[in-house]
C-alpha positions in Angstrom: -34.3 -2.4 -7.5 -34.4 1.2 -6.3 -33.5 0.3 -2.7 -30.6 -1.9 -3.9 -29.1 0.9 -5.9 -29.4 3.3 -2.9 -27.7 0.8 -0.7 -24.9 0.3 -3.3 -24.3 4.0 -3.5 -24.3 4.3 0.3 -21.6 1.7 0.6 -19.4 3.4 -2.0 -16.7 5.9 -1.6 -16.5 9.6 -2.3 -12.9 10.0 -1.3 -10.2 12.1 -2.9 -6.8 10.4 -2.3 -4.4 13.0 -1.0 -1.5 13.8 -3.4 0.7 14.4 -0.3 0.4 12.6 3.0 -0.1 15.3 5.5 2.4 14.4 8.1 5.0 13.8 5.4 6.9 11.2 7.5 5.7 7.7 6.6 7.7 4.4 6.7 9.7 3.6 3.6 8.8 0.4 1.6 10.8 -2.7 2.5 13.7 -3.4 0.2 12.8 -5.8 -2.5 9.1 -5.2 -2.0 8.6 -4.2 -5.7 9.6 -6.9 -8.2 9.2 -6.9 -12.0 6.6 -9.7 -11.5 4.6 -7.5 -9.1 4.7 -4.6 -11.5 3.5 -6.8 -14.4 0.7 -8.2 -12.3 -0.5 -4.8 -11.1 -0.5 -3.5 -14.6 -2.4 -6.5 -15.9 -5.1 -6.5 -13.2 -5.5 -2.7 -13.1 -5.8 -2.4 -16.9 -8.5 -5.1 -16.8 -10.5 -3.2 -14.3 -10.1 0.2 -15.9 -11.2 -1.0 -19.3 -14.1 -3.2 -18.1 -15.4 -1.7 -14.8 -14.6 2.0 -14.5 -17.3 4.4 -15.7 -17.6 8.1 -16.2 -20.3 9.4 -18.6 -18.7 10.3 -22.0 -15.3 8.9 -21.2 -13.6 6.4 -23.6 -11.6 4.0 -21.4 -10.2 2.2 -24.4 -7.6 5.0 -24.5 -6.0 3.6 -21.3 -3.4 1.5 -23.0 -2.3 4.5 -25.1 -2.0 6.6 -21.9 -0.1 3.8 -20.1 2.4 3.5 -22.9 3.5 7.2 -22.4 4.8 6.3 -19.0 6.4 3.0 -19.8 9.9 4.2 -19.3 9.2 5.5 -15.8 7.2 2.4 -14.9 10.0 0.1 -16.0 12.6 2.1 -14.0 10.5 2.4 -10.8 12.3 0.7 -7.9 9.8 1.5 -5.1 6.1 1.3 -4.7 5.9 5.1 -4.5 7.8 5.6 -7.8 5.7 3.0 -9.5 2.4 4.5 -8.3 3.6 8.0 -9.3 4.3 6.8 -12.9 1.0 4.9 -13.0 -0.9 8.0 -11.7 0.8 10.2 -14.4 -0.9 7.9 -17.0 -4.2 8.0 -15.2 -4.1 11.8 -15.0 -4.5 12.0 -18.8 -8.1 11.1 -18.4 -8.7 14.4 -16.6 -11.0 13.3 -13.8 -10.9 12.2 -10.2 -11.2 9.0 -8.2 -9.1 6.8 -10.4 -6.2 6.0 -8.1 -3.6 3.3 -7.6 -3.0 2.8 -3.8 0.3 1.4 -2.7 0.4 -1.4 -0.1 1.6 1.2 2.5 -1.2 3.6 1.7 -3.8 0.8 2.0 -2.3 -0.3 5.4 -2.3 3.3 6.6 -6.0 3.8 5.7 -7.2 0.5 7.2 -5.2 0.8 10.4 -5.7 4.6 10.8 -2.0 4.8 11.8 1.3 5.4 10.2 5.0 5.9 11.0 6.7 9.2 11.0 7.2 12.3 13.1 3.6 13.5 13.1 3.4 16.9 11.4 0.9 18.3 8.9 2.7 20.3 6.3 2.6 22.7 3.5 5.6 22.5 1.1 7.0 26.0 0.2 10.0 27.1 -1.9 12.0 27.6 1.4 11.2 24.4 3.1 8.3 22.5 4.7 5.9 24.7 6.8 4.4 22.9 9.8 0.7 23.8 9.7 -0.5 21.2 12.2 0.7 18.7 14.7 -0.6 15.2 15.6 -1.4 14.8 19.3 1.0 12.5 21.2 3.2 12.1 18.1 7.1 12.5 18.2 7.1 16.1 16.8 4.9 17.4 19.7 7.0 15.7 22.3 10.2 17.0 20.7 9.0 20.6 20.9 8.1 21.3 17.2 5.5 24.1 16.9 2.9 25.1 14.3 4.5 27.8 12.2 8.0 26.2 12.2 9.7 26.0 8.8 11.6 22.8 8.4 14.7 23.7 6.3 17.0 20.7 6.7 16.8 17.0 7.5 20.0 15.2 8.5 22.0 18.1 7.2 20.4 18.2 3.7 18.0 20.8 2.5 14.5 19.4 2.4 13.1 18.8 -1.0 9.6 17.5 -0.1 7.8 15.2 2.3 10.2 12.3 1.6 13.0 14.3 3.2 11.8 13.5 6.7 10.5 10.0 5.9 12.0 6.9 7.2 11.4 3.5 9.0 10.1 3.1 12.5 12.7 3.5 15.2 15.1 5.5 13.1 16.1 9.1 14.0 16.0 12.2 11.9 17.8 15.5 12.8 15.8 18.4 11.6 16.6 22.1 11.5 13.7 24.5 11.7 13.4 28.3 11.3 11.2 29.8 14.0 10.9 33.5 13.5 14.4 35.0 13.3 16.0 32.0 15.0 16.9 28.4 14.0 16.6 25.4 16.2 17.6 21.7 15.8 15.7 18.7 17.0 16.5 15.0 17.0 13.3 13.1 16.5 12.8 9.3 16.5 10.1 8.1 14.0 7.4 5.9 15.4 3.9 4.7 14.7 1.1 7.0 15.7 -2.7 7.3 15.1 -3.8 9.3 12.1 -7.4 9.6 13.5 -8.5 13.2 14.0 -11.7 13.2 16.1 -14.4 15.7 15.2 -14.4 18.7 17.5 -16.7 21.6 18.4 -15.4 25.1 19.1 -17.5 28.0 20.3 -17.1 31.3 18.5 -19.5 33.1 20.8 -22.4 32.1 23.0 -24.7 31.6 20.0 -22.3 30.2 17.4 -20.2 27.0 17.3 -18.0 25.4 14.7 -18.1 21.6 14.0 -14.9 20.5 12.4 -15.3 17.3 10.3 -11.9 16.1 9.2 -13.1 13.1 7.1 -16.1 11.0 6.1 -13.8 8.0 5.8 -13.3 5.1 8.2 -12.6 7.1 11.3 -15.8 9.2 11.0 -17.5 8.7 14.4 -21.3 8.9 14.2 -22.0 8.9 17.9 -19.4 11.7 18.5 -20.9 13.8 15.7 -24.4 13.5 17.0 -23.2 14.3 20.5 -21.4 17.4 19.3 -24.3 18.6 17.2 -26.6 18.2 20.3 -24.1 20.5 22.2 -24.3 22.9 19.3 -28.0 23.0 19.7 -27.5 25.2 22.8 -26.7 28.0 20.4 -28.5 29.5 17.4 -25.8 29.1 14.7 -23.6 26.2 13.5 -20.7 26.4 11.1 -19.7 23.1 9.5 -16.0 23.2 8.7 -15.2 20.9 5.8 -11.9 22.5 4.8 -9.3 19.9 4.0 -11.9 17.1 4.2 -11.2 14.9 1.1 -14.4 12.9 1.5 -15.0 9.3 2.4 -18.0 6.9 2.6 -21.4 8.0 1.2 -23.1 6.4 4.2 -21.2 8.8 6.6 -22.0 11.8 4.4 -25.7 10.9 4.7 -25.4 10.5 8.4 -24.2 14.0 8.8 -26.9 15.4 6.5 -29.4 13.4 8.5 -28.6 15.4 11.6 -29.2 18.7 9.8 -31.7 18.3 7.0 -35.5 17.7 7.1 -36.5 14.1 6.7 -36.8 13.0 3.0 -34.8 15.9 1.6 -33.5 15.2 -1.9 -29.7 15.2 -1.8 -29.0 14.6 -5.5 -28.7 11.9 -8.1 -25.9 9.3 -8.7 -25.6 8.6 -12.4 -24.2 5.2 -13.4 -24.0 3.4 -16.7 -27.2 1.5 -16.4 -29.1 4.8 -15.7 -27.5 6.5 -18.7 -28.3 3.5 -21.0 -31.9 3.5 -19.8 -32.2 7.2 -20.4 -30.8 7.0 -23.9 -33.0 4.0 -24.7 -36.3 5.5 -23.3 -35.8 9.2 -23.8 -33.5 9.2 -26.9 -31.4 11.8 -25.0 -27.7 12.5 -24.9 -25.6 10.2 -22.7 -23.6 13.2 -21.5 -26.6 15.5 -20.6 -26.3 14.8 -16.9 -28.8 17.4 -15.8 -31.5 16.0 -18.1 -30.6 12.5 -16.9 -30.8 13.5 -13.2 -34.1 15.4 -13.8 -35.6 12.3 -15.4 -34.1 9.7 -13.0 -36.4 7.9 -10.5 -33.3 7.1 -8.4 -32.8 10.3 -6.5 -31.1 10.0 -3.2 -33.2 11.0 -0.2 -31.9 11.9 3.3 -33.4 10.1 6.2 -33.2 12.4 9.2 -31.6 10.6 12.2 -34.3 9.4 14.4 -36.7 11.0 11.9 -35.8 14.5 13.2 -32.9 16.7 12.5 -30.8 17.4 15.6 -29.8 21.0 14.9 -32.5 23.4 13.7 -30.7 26.8 13.8 -28.8 28.7 11.1 -26.1 26.7 9.3 -23.0 27.8 7.3 -20.3 25.7 5.6 -16.6 26.3 5.2 -14.7 24.8 2.2 -11.4 25.1 0.4 -9.4 23.5 -2.3 -8.9 20.5 0.0 -12.6 19.9 0.3 -13.4 17.1 -2.1 -16.0 14.6 -3.0 -18.4 13.8 -0.1 -17.5 17.2 1.4 -18.6 18.9 -1.8 -21.9 17.0 -1.9 -22.5 18.0 1.8 -21.9 21.6 1.1 -24.1 21.6 -2.0 -27.0 19.8 -0.1 -26.9 22.2 2.8 -26.9 25.2 0.5 -29.7 23.8 -1.7 -31.9 22.7 1.2 -31.2 25.1 4.1 -29.8 28.1 2.0 -26.7 27.6 4.1 -24.1 30.1 3.0 -20.7 28.7 1.9 -17.5 30.5 2.9 -13.9 30.0 1.9 -12.3 29.1 -1.4 -13.4 27.0 -4.4 -13.6 23.3 -3.6 -11.7 20.5 -5.4 -14.3 19.7 -8.0 -13.7 15.9 -7.5 -17.0 14.2 -7.1 -17.3 10.7 -8.6 -18.5 7.7 -6.6 -15.8 5.1 -6.5 -15.0 1.5 -5.4 -11.9 0.1 -3.9 -10.8 -3.0 -5.8 -7.9 -5.2 -4.5 -5.7 -6.3 -7.4 -5.4 -10.1 -7.3 -1.9 -11.5 -6.6 -0.7 -8.1 -5.2 -1.1 -5.9 -2.1 -2.2 -2.9 -4.3 -5.7 -1.5 -4.5 -7.2 0.3 -7.4 -9.8 3.0 -6.8 -12.1 3.2 -9.8 -15.0 5.6 -10.5 -18.4 4.0 -11.1 -21.0 6.8 -10.8 -21.1 10.5 -11.5 -23.2 12.9 -9.3 -25.6 15.7 -10.0 -26.9 18.0 -7.2 -30.6 18.5 -6.4 -30.4 21.7 -8.4 -28.9 19.9 -11.5 -25.3 20.9 -11.1 -22.5 18.4 -11.9 -19.8 19.0 -9.3 -17.0 17.0 -10.9 -14.6 19.5 -12.6 -16.7 22.4 -11.3 -16.6 22.4 -7.5 -18.4 24.5 -5.0 -18.0 28.3 -5.5 -18.4 30.0 -2.1 -21.0 32.7 -1.5 -18.1 34.6 0.2 -14.7 33.9 -1.2 -11.8 34.7 1.1 -8.9 35.8 -1.2 -6.2 34.4 1.0 -6.5 32.1 4.0 -3.6 31.8 6.4 -2.0 28.4 6.4 -2.4 28.2 10.1 -3.7 30.2 13.0 -1.5 31.4 15.9 -2.8 30.9 19.4 -5.5 33.4 20.2 -6.1 34.4 16.5 -9.7 34.3 15.2 -10.3 32.4 12.0 -11.4 34.9 9.3 -13.7 32.3 7.8 -15.6 32.1 11.1 -16.2 35.8 11.1 -17.4 35.8 7.5 -19.8 32.9 8.1 -21.3 34.7 11.2 -21.9 37.8 9.2 -23.8 35.8 6.5 -25.8 33.9 9.1 -26.8 37.1 11.0 -27.9 38.6 7.6 -30.1 35.6 7.0 -31.6 35.8 10.5 -32.3 39.5 9.9 -34.0 38.7 6.6 -36.2 36.0 8.2 -37.2 38.3 11.0 -38.2 41.1 8.6 -40.2 38.7 6.5 -38.3 39.4 3.3 
């Protein structure tokens, strides 16, 4: 039974669905794709799952119909998948926790194909426009000459009002105006399909320190690449794991990364599901919401199996997080800090750590993501709603780095790792 539960958790998701698609330029839904019949079917099937299968300790899911009723007008008036999903999500948000998400057909297709249609920019909305904070390699924006730091202020002659301002179908053209320093420039860009995969990468800060950037633990996570990069990092003494902006993914990929860094059989934490809570209440007469007590008592703790029974990297490790670090990323940061005393640098993480399952809604192309387990760290901390508080908090991180600039988070992490090295050498 224990091995079955562990396998079930490993196949589950710890993924925070982004509120804004990074490149902000996806294809629009096909006309007529959302019908009253589709909306009715989605609501029926989703409501059934939420009230019978979703689980978070202490949450009363019978309130769902009441929450749904508050958004009835918006749901009825929705003409597109996105409008419908936004109204549905507004009802869901009243529960006040993560990992209960309605995914549109387009979002499902994007995730499964690791591709989308657009111009290929990663953005940060501002009051003055859309700030370009990253570019997709080989995507239309790069080829047109868009640069990181450009502020998109107009699309087709209209002031931008969000990511939808530059969205459109494949093959169509958008004329955008950007502010670059003290000048403005115009670009005609044709939207097309491009890959959303961001391969993990390794950057050397100095001869002894490298940074491994993990963009996601979801479908595109590449285990062989990660192992190869960590082996390269082994040429140095310090490794910074950069999980900023990483919204999570599959538990099995999270455990793979930890298996390259932690000693074999390390305790990662405890997944808490309904059957475990019910068993605890029955046998211990305890509270169903005392997650620390439940985790301490539980025989189902998750153990890390080091890859090839030996961690690949054995030097000092630090972790970078921010508000975009969610779910599997938060579990990784906590496990590395608990087991290796790895310092955490950045800003407080998302606090969105529930194990979830993706459930296709019968008769539709929608998918509902529902929470089924909570999580408690090896040191008894519930991360959902709390997040990871860094050892060194950087008050303000730049939205992007100009060429040649050094990431302040890297410098802060190196300082902490050198301090740990000094403490170990002195025997204190």
